[in-house]
N, C-alpha and C positions, 0 to 999 in steps of 0.2 A: 422411315421416321426414326427407327432405332439408331441408324448410323449418325443422325443429327443430334439426337438427345444424348447419346453416350459421351461425345466430346464435351457437350455443354455441362453434363453432370460432372465429368472429370475436372473441368475448369472450375466449377463451383466448389468442388471438394478441395482442389488445390488452393484456391483463394481463401477458403475458410481456415485452412491450416497455415497459410502464409501470414495471415493477419491474426494478431493476438490481442486480447483485451486484458489489461492488468488494472486491478482496483486496489486502492489504498484507503484504509479506514481506521482512524483512532476510535475504537469502540470503548467508551468510558467504562472503567472498572469491569472489564470483561472477565466474568467469573460466575460464581454460584448465585450472584444477585440477579442474573438474567433468567427470566422465566421461560418456560417452554414456548409460550406465545411470542415472546420477544425474539427467541432464537429462530422460530419458524418464520417470523417476519424478516429477520436479517437474511436468512437463507433465500427467501423469495427475492430479495433485492439484489443479491450478489450472484445468483445462479447463472446469469447469462454471461458472466465474465470467466476468464480462463485461469488467472492467477490472482489470489487475494492475499494482500499483505495487511496484517492487523497489528496495530500498536495498542498498548495498555492492557495486555493480558495480565491478570492478577498473578503475582509471583507465588503466592501461597496456595493452599489447598483450594481447588475449585477452578483455577485458571486453565490448566492443561486439560482437565476433564471437560470443561465447557467448550474448548476448541474441538475436542474429539466428538462431542455431542453435536456441534454445528456441522462438522464434516459428515457425521452419520445422517443428519437430516438431508444434507445435499445429496448423499448417495441414494437416498430413497426416491429422489426425483428422476432416476433413470440414467444419470451420467456418473461414471466412476470418478471419485475425488480421492486425493491423498492429502496428508498434512504433516507438518513438522513444527515443533515448538522449541524455542530457544531455552537454554538455562536462564535463571534469573540474572539480570544485569548486576554488575558488581560495584557500581558507584555507592559510596557510603554516605554522601552528604544529601542525597535525595531519595525519593521512593524507588525501590527496586521493582522491576517489572519483567515480563517476558514479551517476546515477539512471536508471531506465528505466520506461517504461509499455508495456504490451502490451494490446491491446483487440480485441474482436470488431467488425470494421469494418462488418459488415452491420447492426449494431444501434447502434453508437456512432460518432460522427463527431468527429474532432479539429478544433477551431476555432483558427485562427491558429497561430502558432509558440510552443511552450512555451519557458520561460525560467528560468534560474537567477536568483533574486532578488538584485539587486545593491545594493539600498538599505542593507542591513546586512551587507555582505560582510566588512567589517572587524571586526564584532562576532560574526559567525557563521562558524565555520570551514568547514563544509560547507553552504553556503547552500542553501535549499530550492529544489526544482524544480517550477514551476507549469505546469499544463496545463489548458486549458479543453476540455471535451467536451460535445457536444450529444447529448441523449437525448430522443427524441420531441419535438423542437422546444423543449426546455428545456435550460438549460446549468448546468454545475457545474465549478468549478475546483479541482482537487486540488493540495494543497501537500505534496509528497513530501519527507520530511525524515529525516536521520540525525544525531542530536546527538552532541556529544563525550561521552566516557565519564563515568560517574557520579563517578569520582574527580576529573574536571576540572570538575565542577559545571555540568551541562547547563542548569540554570536561568538561568545567565548569558546563554545564547543564546535560550532559549525566551521570556524576558521581552519580546523584541522582537516576538513574534507578535501581541501585543495591538494593535500599530499597523497591521497589514496589512489588517484589515477597513475601516479608514478610508482607507488608501492605495488600496484597490480597492473603492469603495462599490458598484460595479455588478456585482461578481463574487460568486457564491455559493461562498465559500471553504470547503473541507473539509480540515482538517489531518490528515495520517496518516503513519505511519512508526514509527521507533524513536527515542523521545524520551530513552531512558536515564534516565527519571524517571517515577515513578508519577503517575497522574492526580489523586490526592488532594493532591499538592504545591500549595502556595499560589501558585506561579508561574502556574498555570492559572486562578486565580480571575478575573483580568480578562476572559478569554475567556468564562468561565462567566457573568459578569455581563452580557456582551453577548448572552447567549442560546445559547451553545454548550454542548453536552452531549457526554459521552464514551460511546463504544460499550461499552467494557469498564470494569468497576469491580471492584477487588480481584481482578484476574485476572493471574496470572503468565504470562509469555510467553517466557522464556528457559530453556534447558536447563541442568540441573545437569551436573556431570561424571559423577556416578553417581546412580541413584535410591536413595533411602533411605526405608524404610517405604512403598514405592509412591509416594513424592513425587518427581517428576522435574523439576519446574519451579522456577526460582530467583527471578526478579525481574519486577516489573510495569513493563515498559519500553515495549511496543508498544501503540498505541492509534489511534483515529480520533475526531476532534472535528468535530462538525457543528452547524449552526445549526438548531434544531428548528422555527423558523418557516418555513424554506425547504426543509426536507427531512424526509420522514417515514421514520423507521427502522421497518422491517417485521420484520427478524430480524437477528441478528448472532451471532458466536461465534469460536471458535478451531479450528484443525485440529491434533489431537494426532498429527502424522505419525510421531513417534518410536515410537508403539505398533506400527508396521509393522516395526520392527527388533528384533533379538534383544538389542541393547545400546544404551545411549546413545552409546557411543563410535562405533558404526557410524552411528547417526542423525545425529551431529554432523558426519559427512562431507558431509551435505547442507547443514545449517545448525545454528547454535547458538540460533536463534530459531524459533518456530513461526509459521505464517501466521495472520493475523486477518482477519475479513471482516464486511461489512455489506451487507444487502439493503435497498434503499430505493426510494422513489418521490419525485419532485420535486414540490413544491407549486406 
């Protein structure tokens, strides 16, 4: 029996390392306003994923501390997590923020130092935060981004993303975050022509103020774009965390966006 179980166990272990789950979440005003109860709730929701990309970390006091606190809560659950936080974004015409990554350090390795993309910092208010991770000896570079609001025309920022694959030809770029723009918008066409595909299609990811006729989601803003030749999408989806609450008002104390996720293997 042992000779049968051992290969099966090895296969299961290999598959669990070959497949990775990344989660992206715009956690509104992520900082000292989040209570311990809310942080414990967030940790419970994200603990089954391997890499967490967070947008809207407060730039001032409390933002970085809250990311560290969330990582600490995750570490108490028995799996070792590490984290890194960006410097504040540099755009002057809109609210500055930070980005964060949290990852399972036993499975995922951070390669080199992550960076806020400076090439288009004058054109992009909250410049994206890039981090390269090694997974089973293969690498992926996440481009964590929070666009300006829809009223401010986020496509004027997103249009510069088409240049990044050529700027970094040796990196396997995956764009993820809150684009404040639906994936069907023509601004994403250049990336699609390069072989990029979106994880979500026709999927709303922001919370309404109130549910109406059991419809609680408002806009198609959050997404993940990956190059299908370099990454195999195994599964993906959203987390309707608001269903855990008795009202959208209470759910929105956690965030006004829902988490999105992708399970993948690297080619």
